[in-house]
CHARMM internal coordinates of N, CA and C (Angstrom, degrees):
IC EDIT
DIST 1 N 1 CA 1.4517
DIST 1 CA 1 C 1.5262
ANGL 1 N 1 CA 1 C 109.86
DIST 1 C 2 N 1.3067
ANGL 1 CA 1 C 2 N 116.15
DIHE 1 N 1 CA 1 C 2 N 148.75
DIST 2 N 2 CA 1.4628
ANGL 1 C 2 N 2 CA 120.75
DIHE 1 CA 1 C 2 N 2 CA 178.10
DIST 2 CA 2 C 1.5201
ANGL 2 N 2 CA 2 C 109.63
DIHE 1 C 2 N 2 CA 2 C -76.07
DIST 2 C 3 N 1.3252
ANGL 2 CA 2 C 3 N 116.06
DIHE 2 N 2 CA 2 C 3 N 159.35
DIST 3 N 3 CA 1.4656
ANGL 2 C 3 N 3 CA 120.79
DIHE 2 CA 2 C 3 N 3 CA -179.14
DIST 3 CA 3 C 1.5179
ANGL 3 N 3 CA 3 C 112.55
DIHE 2 C 3 N 3 CA 3 C -61.96
DIST 3 C 4 N 1.3188
ANGL 3 CA 3 C 4 N 118.17
DIHE 3 N 3 CA 3 C 4 N -24.56
DIST 4 N 4 CA 1.4670
ANGL 3 C 4 N 4 CA 120.97
DIHE 3 CA 3 C 4 N 4 CA -177.16
DIST 4 CA 4 C 1.5231
ANGL 4 N 4 CA 4 C 113.02
DIHE 3 C 4 N 4 CA 4 C -91.07
DIST 4 C 5 N 1.3260
ANGL 4 CA 4 C 5 N 117.29
DIHE 4 N 4 CA 4 C 5 N -2.56
DIST 5 N 5 CA 1.4605
ANGL 4 C 5 N 5 CA 120.21
DIHE 4 CA 4 C 5 N 5 CA 178.91
DIST 5 CA 5 C 1.5252
ANGL 5 N 5 CA 5 C 109.93
DIHE 4 C 5 N 5 CA 5 C -66.32
DIST 5 C 6 N 1.3425
ANGL 5 CA 5 C 6 N 117.16
DIHE 5 N 5 CA 5 C 6 N 139.88
DIST 6 N 6 CA 1.4675
ANGL 5 C 6 N 6 CA 119.66
DIHE 5 CA 5 C 6 N 6 CA 178.54
DIST 6 CA 6 C 1.5324
ANGL 6 N 6 CA 6 C 111.00
DIHE 5 C 6 N 6 CA 6 C -63.28
DIST 6 C 7 N 1.3339
ANGL 6 CA 6 C 7 N 115.93
DIHE 6 N 6 CA 6 C 7 N 139.23
DIST 7 N 7 CA 1.4677
ANGL 6 C 7 N 7 CA 120.27
DIHE 6 CA 6 C 7 N 7 CA -177.17
DIST 7 CA 7 C 1.5279
ANGL 7 N 7 CA 7 C 112.72
DIHE 6 C 7 N 7 CA 7 C -113.56
DIST 7 C 8 N 1.3191
ANGL 7 CA 7 C 8 N 116.99
DIHE 7 N 7 CA 7 C 8 N -19.73
DIST 8 N 8 CA 1.4571
ANGL 7 C 8 N 8 CA 120.07
DIHE 7 CA 7 C 8 N 8 CA -178.85
DIST 8 CA 8 C 1.5252
ANGL 8 N 8 CA 8 C 108.44
DIHE 7 C 8 N 8 CA 8 C -120.21
DIST 8 C 9 N 1.3242
ANGL 8 CA 8 C 9 N 116.30
DIHE 8 N 8 CA 8 C 9 N 162.08
DIST 9 N 9 CA 1.4719
ANGL 8 C 9 N 9 CA 118.37
DIHE 8 CA 8 C 9 N 9 CA 177.12
DIST 9 CA 9 C 1.5287
ANGL 9 N 9 CA 9 C 112.49
DIHE 8 C 9 N 9 CA 9 C -57.31
DIST 9 C 10 N 1.3183
ANGL 9 CA 9 C 10 N 118.19
DIHE 9 N 9 CA 9 C 10 N -37.05
DIST 10 N 10 CA 1.4723
ANGL 9 C 10 N 10 CA 121.12
DIHE 9 CA 9 C 10 N 10 CA 179.34
DIST 10 CA 10 C 1.5266
ANGL 10 N 10 CA 10 C 110.56
DIHE 9 C 10 N 10 CA 10 C -66.94
DIST 10 C 11 N 1.3354
ANGL 10 CA 10 C 11 N 116.71
DIHE 10 N 10 CA 10 C 11 N -42.20
DIST 11 N 11 CA 1.4631
ANGL 10 C 11 N 11 CA 120.00
DIHE 10 CA 10 C 11 N 11 CA 177.54
DIST 11 CA 11 C 1.5298
ANGL 11 N 11 CA 11 C 110.56
DIHE 10 C 11 N 11 CA 11 C -62.86
DIST 11 C 12 N 1.3242
ANGL 11 CA 11 C 12 N 115.81
DIHE 11 N 11 CA 11 C 12 N -40.26
DIST 12 N 12 CA 1.4618
ANGL 11 C 12 N 12 CA 119.98
DIHE 11 CA 11 C 12 N 12 CA 178.28
DIST 12 CA 12 C 1.5192
ANGL 12 N 12 CA 12 C 110.58
DIHE 11 C 12 N 12 CA 12 C -64.42
DIST 12 C 13 N 1.3177
ANGL 12 CA 12 C 13 N 116.48
DIHE 12 N 12 CA 12 C 13 N -42.43
DIST 13 N 13 CA 1.4599
ANGL 12 C 13 N 13 CA 120.99
DIHE 12 CA 12 C 13 N 13 CA 178.24
DIST 13 CA 13 C 1.5238
ANGL 13 N 13 CA 13 C 111.11
DIHE 12 C 13 N 13 CA 13 C -63.20
DIST 13 C 14 N 1.3314
ANGL 13 CA 13 C 14 N 116.69
DIHE 13 N 13 CA 13 C 14 N -44.97
DIST 14 N 14 CA 1.4718
ANGL 13 C 14 N 14 CA 120.88
DIHE 13 CA 13 C 14 N 14 CA 178.06
DIST 14 CA 14 C 1.5218
ANGL 14 N 14 CA 14 C 110.83
DIHE 13 C 14 N 14 CA 14 C -62.46
DIST 14 C 15 N 1.3352
ANGL 14 CA 14 C 15 N 115.91
DIHE 14 N 14 CA 14 C 15 N -41.69
DIST 15 N 15 CA 1.4624
ANGL 14 C 15 N 15 CA 120.70
DIHE 14 CA 14 C 15 N 15 CA 179.04
DIST 15 CA 15 C 1.5312
ANGL 15 N 15 CA 15 C 110.25
DIHE 14 C 15 N 15 CA 15 C -61.20
DIST 15 C 16 N 1.3393
ANGL 15 CA 15 C 16 N 116.33
DIHE 15 N 15 CA 15 C 16 N -45.81
DIST 16 N 16 CA 1.4655
ANGL 15 C 16 N 16 CA 120.87
DIHE 15 CA 15 C 16 N 16 CA -179.77
DIST 16 CA 16 C 1.5308
ANGL 16 N 16 CA 16 C 110.69
DIHE 15 C 16 N 16 CA 16 C -63.98
DIST 16 C 17 N 1.3276
ANGL 16 CA 16 C 17 N 117.26
DIHE 16 N 16 CA 16 C 17 N -42.71
DIST 17 N 17 CA 1.4690
ANGL 16 C 17 N 17 CA 120.89
DIHE 16 CA 16 C 17 N 17 CA 178.23
DIST 17 CA 17 C 1.5213
ANGL 17 N 17 CA 17 C 110.82
DIHE 16 C 17 N 17 CA 17 C -60.92
DIST 17 C 18 N 1.3244
ANGL 17 CA 17 C 18 N 116.53
DIHE 17 N 17 CA 17 C 18 N -44.17
DIST 18 N 18 CA 1.4670
ANGL 17 C 18 N 18 CA 121.03
DIHE 17 CA 17 C 18 N 18 CA 179.85
DIST 18 CA 18 C 1.5300
ANGL 18 N 18 CA 18 C 110.65
DIHE 17 C 18 N 18 CA 18 C -63.70
DIST 18 C 19 N 1.3197
ANGL 18 CA 18 C 19 N 115.88
DIHE 18 N 18 CA 18 C 19 N -43.56
DIST 19 N 19 CA 1.4593
ANGL 18 C 19 N 19 CA 120.14
DIHE 18 CA 18 C 19 N 19 CA 179.56
DIST 19 CA 19 C 1.5276
ANGL 19 N 19 CA 19 C 111.30
DIHE 18 C 19 N 19 CA 19 C -62.53
DIST 19 C 20 N 1.3276
ANGL 19 CA 19 C 20 N 116.45
DIHE 19 N 19 CA 19 C 20 N -44.95
DIST 20 N 20 CA 1.4680
ANGL 19 C 20 N 20 CA 120.15
DIHE 19 CA 19 C 20 N 20 CA 178.59
DIST 20 CA 20 C 1.5228
ANGL 20 N 20 CA 20 C 111.59
DIHE 19 C 20 N 20 CA 20 C -63.62
DIST 20 C 21 N 1.3165
ANGL 20 CA 20 C 21 N 117.62
DIHE 20 N 20 CA 20 C 21 N -38.38
DIST 21 N 21 CA 1.4700
ANGL 20 C 21 N 21 CA 121.38
DIHE 20 CA 20 C 21 N 21 CA 177.98
DIST 21 CA 21 C 1.5270
ANGL 21 N 21 CA 21 C 110.24
DIHE 20 C 21 N 21 CA 21 C -63.30
DIST 21 C 22 N 1.3325
ANGL 21 CA 21 C 22 N 116.81
DIHE 21 N 21 CA 21 C 22 N -44.79
DIST 22 N 22 CA 1.4710
ANGL 21 C 22 N 22 CA 120.55
DIHE 21 CA 21 C 22 N 22 CA 179.04
DIST 22 CA 22 C 1.5266
ANGL 22 N 22 CA 22 C 110.75
DIHE 21 C 22 N 22 CA 22 C -63.36
DIST 22 C 23 N 1.3292
ANGL 22 CA 22 C 23 N 116.73
DIHE 22 N 22 CA 22 C 23 N -41.45
DIST 23 N 23 CA 1.4691
ANGL 22 C 23 N 23 CA 119.86
DIHE 22 CA 22 C 23 N 23 CA 178.16
DIST 23 CA 23 C 1.5215
ANGL 23 N 23 CA 23 C 111.29
DIHE 22 C 23 N 23 CA 23 C -63.76
DIST 23 C 24 N 1.3255
ANGL 23 CA 23 C 24 N 117.31
DIHE 23 N 23 CA 23 C 24 N -40.54
DIST 24 N 24 CA 1.4596
ANGL 23 C 24 N 24 CA 121.04
DIHE 23 CA 23 C 24 N 24 CA 178.73
DIST 24 CA 24 C 1.5291
ANGL 24 N 24 CA 24 C 110.58
DIHE 23 C 24 N 24 CA 24 C -63.61
DIST 24 C 25 N 1.3262
ANGL 24 CA 24 C 25 N 116.92
DIHE 24 N 24 CA 24 C 25 N -42.92
DIST 25 N 25 CA 1.4653
ANGL 24 C 25 N 25 CA 120.46
DIHE 24 CA 24 C 25 N 25 CA 179.29
DIST 25 CA 25 C 1.5232
ANGL 25 N 25 CA 25 C 110.75
DIHE 24 C 25 N 25 CA 25 C -62.75
DIST 25 C 26 N 1.3358
ANGL 25 CA 25 C 26 N 116.92
DIHE 25 N 25 CA 25 C 26 N -42.88
DIST 26 N 26 CA 1.4649
ANGL 25 C 26 N 26 CA 119.94
DIHE 25 CA 25 C 26 N 26 CA 179.11
DIST 26 CA 26 C 1.5265
ANGL 26 N 26 CA 26 C 110.87
DIHE 25 C 26 N 26 CA 26 C -65.47
DIST 26 C 27 N 1.3298
ANGL 26 CA 26 C 27 N 116.60
DIHE 26 N 26 CA 26 C 27 N -40.15
DIST 27 N 27 CA 1.4542
ANGL 26 C 27 N 27 CA 120.61
DIHE 26 CA 26 C 27 N 27 CA 178.44
DIST 27 CA 27 C 1.5289
ANGL 27 N 27 CA 27 C 110.59
DIHE 26 C 27 N 27 CA 27 C -62.23
DIST 27 C 28 N 1.3341
ANGL 27 CA 27 C 28 N 116.72
DIHE 27 N 27 CA 27 C 28 N -43.86
DIST 28 N 28 CA 1.4661
ANGL 27 C 28 N 28 CA 120.43
DIHE 27 CA 27 C 28 N 28 CA 179.03
DIST 28 CA 28 C 1.5200
ANGL 28 N 28 CA 28 C 111.06
DIHE 27 C 28 N 28 CA 28 C -63.53
DIST 28 C 29 N 1.3312
ANGL 28 CA 28 C 29 N 117.17
DIHE 28 N 28 CA 28 C 29 N -40.46
DIST 29 N 29 CA 1.4573
ANGL 28 C 29 N 29 CA 120.88
DIHE 28 CA 28 C 29 N 29 CA 178.09
DIST 29 CA 29 C 1.5246
ANGL 29 N 29 CA 29 C 110.51
DIHE 28 C 29 N 29 CA 29 C -62.23
DIST 29 C 30 N 1.3315
ANGL 29 CA 29 C 30 N 116.31
DIHE 29 N 29 CA 29 C 30 N -46.55
DIST 30 N 30 CA 1.4656
ANGL 29 C 30 N 30 CA 119.98
DIHE 29 CA 29 C 30 N 30 CA 179.31
DIST 30 CA 30 C 1.5208
ANGL 30 N 30 CA 30 C 111.68
DIHE 29 C 30 N 30 CA 30 C -64.25
DIST 30 C 31 N 1.3191
ANGL 30 CA 30 C 31 N 116.94
DIHE 30 N 30 CA 30 C 31 N -38.96
DIST 31 N 31 CA 1.4670
ANGL 30 C 31 N 31 CA 121.09
DIHE 30 CA 30 C 31 N 31 CA 177.94
DIST 31 CA 31 C 1.5231
ANGL 31 N 31 CA 31 C 110.35
DIHE 30 C 31 N 31 CA 31 C -61.96
DIST 31 C 32 N 1.3260
ANGL 31 CA 31 C 32 N 116.81
DIHE 31 N 31 CA 31 C 32 N -44.47
DIST 32 N 32 CA 1.4670
ANGL 31 C 32 N 32 CA 120.59
DIHE 31 CA 31 C 32 N 32 CA 178.87
DIST 32 CA 32 C 1.5221
ANGL 32 N 32 CA 32 C 111.25
DIHE 31 C 32 N 32 CA 32 C -63.68
DIST 32 C 33 N 1.3311
ANGL 32 CA 32 C 33 N 117.01
DIHE 32 N 32 CA 32 C 33 N -41.51
DIST 33 N 33 CA 1.4585
ANGL 32 C 33 N 33 CA 120.33
DIHE 32 CA 32 C 33 N 33 CA 179.08
DIST 33 CA 33 C 1.5262
ANGL 33 N 33 CA 33 C 111.05
DIHE 32 C 33 N 33 CA 33 C -64.75
DIST 33 C 34 N 1.3198
ANGL 33 CA 33 C 34 N 116.26
DIHE 33 N 33 CA 33 C 34 N -41.97
DIST 34 N 34 CA 1.4595
ANGL 33 C 34 N 34 CA 120.59
DIHE 33 CA 33 C 34 N 34 CA 179.19
DIST 34 CA 34 C 1.5189
ANGL 34 N 34 CA 34 C 111.18
DIHE 33 C 34 N 34 CA 34 C -64.32
DIST 34 C 35 N 1.3218
ANGL 34 CA 34 C 35 N 116.99
DIHE 34 N 34 CA 34 C 35 N -42.72
DIST 35 N 35 CA 1.4642
ANGL 34 C 35 N 35 CA 121.31
DIHE 34 CA 34 C 35 N 35 CA 178.65
DIST 35 CA 35 C 1.5247
ANGL 35 N 35 CA 35 C 110.57
DIHE 34 C 35 N 35 CA 35 C -61.23
DIST 35 C 36 N 1.3209
ANGL 35 CA 35 C 36 N 116.94
DIHE 35 N 35 CA 35 C 36 N -44.55
DIST 36 N 36 CA 1.4623
ANGL 35 C 36 N 36 CA 121.00
DIHE 35 CA 35 C 36 N 36 CA 178.94
DIST 36 CA 36 C 1.5243
ANGL 36 N 36 CA 36 C 110.95
DIHE 35 C 36 N 36 CA 36 C -61.77
DIST 36 C 37 N 1.3159
ANGL 36 CA 36 C 37 N 117.00
DIHE 36 N 36 CA 36 C 37 N -44.36
DIST 37 N 37 CA 1.4671
ANGL 36 C 37 N 37 CA 119.83
DIHE 36 CA 36 C 37 N 37 CA -179.85
DIST 37 CA 37 C 1.5214
ANGL 37 N 37 CA 37 C 112.14
DIHE 36 C 37 N 37 CA 37 C -66.45
DIST 37 C 38 N 1.3180
ANGL 37 CA 37 C 38 N 117.14
DIHE 37 N 37 CA 37 C 38 N -35.61
DIST 38 N 38 CA 1.4591
ANGL 37 C 38 N 38 CA 119.98
DIHE 37 CA 37 C 38 N 38 CA 176.93
DIST 38 CA 38 C 1.5211
ANGL 38 N 38 CA 38 C 110.80
DIHE 37 C 38 N 38 CA 38 C -66.23
DIST 38 C 39 N 1.3281
ANGL 38 CA 38 C 39 N 116.97
DIHE 38 N 38 CA 38 C 39 N -39.63
DIST 39 N 39 CA 1.4626
ANGL 38 C 39 N 39 CA 120.35
DIHE 38 CA 38 C 39 N 39 CA 176.92
DIST 39 CA 39 C 1.5279
ANGL 39 N 39 CA 39 C 110.35
DIHE 38 C 39 N 39 CA 39 C -64.68
DIST 39 C 40 N 1.3323
ANGL 39 CA 39 C 40 N 117.45
DIHE 39 N 39 CA 39 C 40 N -40.76
DIST 40 N 40 CA 1.4613
ANGL 39 C 40 N 40 CA 121.08
DIHE 39 CA 39 C 40 N 40 CA 177.71
DIST 40 CA 40 C 1.5239
ANGL 40 N 40 CA 40 C 110.64
DIHE 39 C 40 N 40 CA 40 C -63.71
DIST 40 C 41 N 1.3438
ANGL 40 CA 40 C 41 N 116.71
DIHE 40 N 40 CA 40 C 41 N -40.52
DIST 41 N 41 CA 1.4526
ANGL 40 C 41 N 41 CA 120.76
DIHE 40 CA 40 C 41 N 41 CA 178.99
DIST 41 CA 41 C 1.5255
ANGL 41 N 41 CA 41 C 110.30
DIHE 40 C 41 N 41 CA 41 C -65.29
DIST 41 C 42 N 1.3356
ANGL 41 CA 41 C 42 N 117.42
DIHE 41 N 41 CA 41 C 42 N -40.44
DIST 42 N 42 CA 1.4555
ANGL 41 C 42 N 42 CA 120.90
DIHE 41 CA 41 C 42 N 42 CA 177.54
DIST 42 CA 42 C 1.5155
ANGL 42 N 42 CA 42 C 111.53
DIHE 41 C 42 N 42 CA 42 C -60.13
DIST 42 C 43 N 1.3247
ANGL 42 CA 42 C 43 N 115.82
DIHE 42 N 42 CA 42 C 43 N -42.87
DIST 43 N 43 CA 1.4681
ANGL 42 C 43 N 43 CA 120.41
DIHE 42 CA 42 C 43 N 43 CA 177.98
DIST 43 CA 43 C 1.5251
ANGL 43 N 43 CA 43 C 110.57
DIHE 42 C 43 N 43 CA 43 C -63.86
DIST 43 C 44 N 1.3242
ANGL 43 CA 43 C 44 N 116.71
DIHE 43 N 43 CA 43 C 44 N -42.09
DIST 44 N 44 CA 1.4687
ANGL 43 C 44 N 44 CA 120.38
DIHE 43 CA 43 C 44 N 44 CA 178.74
DIST 44 CA 44 C 1.5141
ANGL 44 N 44 CA 44 C 111.44
DIHE 43 C 44 N 44 CA 44 C -63.02
DIST 44 C 45 N 1.3136
ANGL 44 CA 44 C 45 N 117.01
DIHE 44 N 44 CA 44 C 45 N -40.73
DIST 45 N 45 CA 1.4676
ANGL 44 C 45 N 45 CA 120.65
DIHE 44 CA 44 C 45 N 45 CA 178.99
DIST 45 CA 45 C 1.5192
ANGL 45 N 45 CA 45 C 110.51
DIHE 44 C 45 N 45 CA 45 C -65.47
DIST 45 C 46 N 1.3330
ANGL 45 CA 45 C 46 N 117.22
DIHE 45 N 45 CA 45 C 46 N -42.10
DIST 46 N 46 CA 1.4673
ANGL 45 C 46 N 46 CA 120.05
DIHE 45 CA 45 C 46 N 46 CA 177.52
DIST 46 CA 46 C 1.5245
ANGL 46 N 46 CA 46 C 110.77
DIHE 45 C 46 N 46 CA 46 C -61.83
DIST 46 C 47 N 1.3371
ANGL 46 CA 46 C 47 N 117.14
DIHE 46 N 46 CA 46 C 47 N -41.49
DIST 47 N 47 CA 1.4651
ANGL 46 C 47 N 47 CA 120.85
DIHE 46 CA 46 C 47 N 47 CA 177.65
DIST 47 CA 47 C 1.5303
ANGL 47 N 47 CA 47 C 110.67
DIHE 46 C 47 N 47 CA 47 C -63.23
DIST 47 C 48 N 1.3242
ANGL 47 CA 47 C 48 N 116.69
DIHE 47 N 47 CA 47 C 48 N -41.93
DIST 48 N 48 CA 1.4561
ANGL 47 C 48 N 48 CA 120.93
DIHE 47 CA 47 C 48 N 48 CA 178.88
DIST 48 CA 48 C 1.5207
ANGL 48 N 48 CA 48 C 111.08
DIHE 47 C 48 N 48 CA 48 C -63.71
DIST 48 C 49 N 1.3306
ANGL 48 CA 48 C 49 N 117.16
DIHE 48 N 48 CA 48 C 49 N -41.88
DIST 49 N 49 CA 1.4699
ANGL 48 C 49 N 49 CA 120.48
DIHE 48 CA 48 C 49 N 49 CA 178.10
DIST 49 CA 49 C 1.5288
ANGL 49 N 49 CA 49 C 110.77
DIHE 48 C 49 N 49 CA 49 C -61.38
DIST 49 C 50 N 1.3307
ANGL 49 CA 49 C 50 N 116.22
DIHE 49 N 49 CA 49 C 50 N -42.02
DIST 50 N 50 CA 1.4681
ANGL 49 C 50 N 50 CA 119.88
DIHE 49 CA 49 C 50 N 50 CA 178.69
DIST 50 CA 50 C 1.5292
ANGL 50 N 50 CA 50 C 110.49
DIHE 49 C 50 N 50 CA 50 C -63.95
DIST 50 C 51 N 1.3337
ANGL 50 CA 50 C 51 N 116.87
DIHE 50 N 50 CA 50 C 51 N -42.60
DIST 51 N 51 CA 1.4629
ANGL 50 C 51 N 51 CA 120.33
DIHE 50 CA 50 C 51 N 51 CA 179.40
DIST 51 CA 51 C 1.5207
ANGL 51 N 51 CA 51 C 111.52
DIHE 50 C 51 N 51 CA 51 C -63.23
DIST 51 C 52 N 1.3320
ANGL 51 CA 51 C 52 N 117.25
DIHE 51 N 51 CA 51 C 52 N -41.49
DIST 52 N 52 CA 1.4690
ANGL 51 C 52 N 52 CA 120.74
DIHE 51 CA 51 C 52 N 52 CA 178.72
DIST 52 CA 52 C 1.5262
ANGL 52 N 52 CA 52 C 110.16
DIHE 51 C 52 N 52 CA 52 C -64.28
DIST 52 C 53 N 1.3206
ANGL 52 CA 52 C 53 N 116.66
DIHE 52 N 52 CA 52 C 53 N -42.71
DIST 53 N 53 CA 1.4648
ANGL 52 C 53 N 53 CA 120.89
DIHE 52 CA 52 C 53 N 53 CA 178.25
DIST 53 CA 53 C 1.5252
ANGL 53 N 53 CA 53 C 110.35
DIHE 52 C 53 N 53 CA 53 C -62.02
DIST 53 C 54 N 1.3218
ANGL 53 CA 53 C 54 N 117.10
DIHE 53 N 53 CA 53 C 54 N -44.57
DIST 54 N 54 CA 1.4703
ANGL 53 C 54 N 54 CA 121.01
DIHE 53 CA 53 C 54 N 54 CA 178.44
DIST 54 CA 54 C 1.5283
ANGL 54 N 54 CA 54 C 110.93
DIHE 53 C 54 N 54 CA 54 C -60.79
DIST 54 C 55 N 1.3378
ANGL 54 CA 54 C 55 N 116.90
DIHE 54 N 54 CA 54 C 55 N -42.54
DIST 55 N 55 CA 1.4657
ANGL 54 C 55 N 55 CA 120.36
DIHE 54 CA 54 C 55 N 55 CA 178.78
DIST 55 CA 55 C 1.5246
ANGL 55 N 55 CA 55 C 111.39
DIHE 54 C 55 N 55 CA 55 C -65.05
DIST 55 C 56 N 1.3198
ANGL 55 CA 55 C 56 N 116.23
DIHE 55 N 55 CA 55 C 56 N -38.35
DIST 56 N 56 CA 1.4657
ANGL 55 C 56 N 56 CA 119.66
DIHE 55 CA 55 C 56 N 56 CA 178.72
DIST 56 CA 56 C 1.5254
ANGL 56 N 56 CA 56 C 110.24
DIHE 55 C 56 N 56 CA 56 C -65.42
DIST 56 C 57 N 1.3262
ANGL 56 CA 56 C 57 N 117.04
DIHE 56 N 56 CA 56 C 57 N -39.60
DIST 57 N 57 CA 1.4690
ANGL 56 C 57 N 57 CA 120.50
DIHE 56 CA 56 C 57 N 57 CA 177.78
DIST 57 CA 57 C 1.5206
ANGL 57 N 57 CA 57 C 109.37
DIHE 56 C 57 N 57 CA 57 C -64.12
DIST 57 C 58 N 1.3302
ANGL 57 CA 57 C 58 N 116.87
DIHE 57 N 57 CA 57 C 58 N -44.59
DIST 58 N 58 CA 1.4648
ANGL 57 C 58 N 58 CA 120.27
DIHE 57 CA 57 C 58 N 58 CA 179.72
DIST 58 CA 58 C 1.5281
ANGL 58 N 58 CA 58 C 111.47
DIHE 57 C 58 N 58 CA 58 C -62.69
DIST 58 C 59 N 1.3256
ANGL 58 CA 58 C 59 N 116.58
DIHE 58 N 58 CA 58 C 59 N -33.89
DIST 59 N 59 CA 1.4656
ANGL 58 C 59 N 59 CA 120.15
DIHE 58 CA 58 C 59 N 59 CA -179.02
DIST 59 CA 59 C 1.5235
ANGL 59 N 59 CA 59 C 111.79
DIHE 58 C 59 N 59 CA 59 C -84.12
DIST 59 C 60 N 1.3336
ANGL 59 CA 59 C 60 N 116.92
DIHE 59 N 59 CA 59 C 60 N -4.98
DIST 60 N 60 CA 1.4528
ANGL 59 C 60 N 60 CA 120.57
DIHE 59 CA 59 C 60 N 60 CA 179.40
DIST 60 CA 60 C 1.5195
ANGL 60 N 60 CA 60 C 112.93
DIHE 59 C 60 N 60 CA 60 C 78.30
DIST 60 C 61 N 1.3097
ANGL 60 CA 60 C 61 N 116.26
DIHE 60 N 60 CA 60 C 61 N 21.81
DIST 61 N 61 CA 1.4668
ANGL 60 C 61 N 61 CA 120.64
DIHE 60 CA 60 C 61 N 61 CA 178.46
DIST 61 CA 61 C 1.5161
ANGL 61 N 61 CA 61 C 108.16
DIHE 60 C 61 N 61 CA 61 C -94.71
DIST 61 C 62 N 1.3326
ANGL 61 CA 61 C 62 N 115.27
DIHE 61 N 61 CA 61 C 62 N 128.36
DIST 62 N 62 CA 1.4547
ANGL 61 C 62 N 62 CA 119.53
DIHE 61 CA 61 C 62 N 62 CA 179.11
DIST 62 CA 62 C 1.5276
ANGL 62 N 62 CA 62 C 109.46
DIHE 61 C 62 N 62 CA 62 C -75.73
DIST 62 C 63 N 1.3112
ANGL 62 CA 62 C 63 N 115.77
DIHE 62 N 62 CA 62 C 63 N 133.95
DIST 63 N 63 CA 1.4722
ANGL 62 C 63 N 63 CA 120.70
DIHE 62 CA 62 C 63 N 63 CA 179.95
DIST 63 CA 63 C 1.5195
ANGL 63 N 63 CA 63 C 108.76
DIHE 62 C 63 N 63 CA 63 C -95.21
DIST 63 C 64 N 1.3401
ANGL 63 CA 63 C 64 N 116.07
DIHE 63 N 63 CA 63 C 64 N 96.41
DIST 64 N 64 CA 1.4667
ANGL 63 C 64 N 64 CA 120.66
DIHE 63 CA 63 C 64 N 64 CA 179.83
DIST 64 CA 64 C 1.5131
ANGL 64 N 64 CA 64 C 111.70
DIHE 63 C 64 N 64 CA 64 C -80.27
DIST 64 C 65 N 1.2994
ANGL 64 CA 64 C 65 N 117.44
DIHE 64 N 64 CA 64 C 65 N -15.57
DIST 65 N 65 CA 1.4592
ANGL 64 C 65 N 65 CA 121.43
DIHE 64 CA 64 C 65 N 65 CA -179.12
DIST 65 CA 65 C 1.5355
ANGL 65 N 65 CA 65 C 108.41
DIHE 64 C 65 N 65 CA 65 C -110.34
DIST 65 C 66 N 1.3113
ANGL 65 CA 65 C 66 N 116.80
DIHE 65 N 65 CA 65 C 66 N 91.43
DIST 66 N 66 CA 1.4656
ANGL 65 C 66 N 66 CA 121.83
DIHE 65 CA 65 C 66 N 66 CA -176.50
DIST 66 CA 66 C 1.5264
ANGL 66 N 66 CA 66 C 112.55
DIHE 65 C 66 N 66 CA 66 C -67.76
DIST 66 C 67 N 1.3209
ANGL 66 CA 66 C 67 N 118.42
DIHE 66 N 66 CA 66 C 67 N -21.11
DIST 67 N 67 CA 1.4594
ANGL 66 C 67 N 67 CA 122.44
DIHE 66 CA 66 C 67 N 67 CA -179.78
DIST 67 CA 67 C 1.5172
ANGL 67 N 67 CA 67 C 111.07
DIHE 66 C 67 N 67 CA 67 C -99.04
DIST 67 C 68 N 1.2905
ANGL 67 CA 67 C 68 N 116.34
DIHE 67 N 67 CA 67 C 68 N 38.28
DIST 68 N 68 CA 1.4490
ANGL 67 C 68 N 68 CA 123.61
DIHE 67 CA 67 C 68 N 68 CA -177.94
DIST 68 CA 68 C 1.5013
ANGL 68 N 68 CA 68 C 113.66
DIHE 67 C 68 N 68 CA 68 C -38.92
END
COOR INIT
IC SEED 1 N 1 CA 1 C
IC BUILD
């Protein structure tokens, strides 16, 4: 065993608590990053829909599907 391995039940408990805390923090960070990227993707899709609609208007194509 390495010198840093827990040797007592309390050390093991502290180690497990610390590990779970670090995992929770990483999960929250990843969740926040994913949420931000999804919001950015939503904005990009809305911009793309507007651009397609504008191009259709310029080409004289009627947009029968408003929820493109």
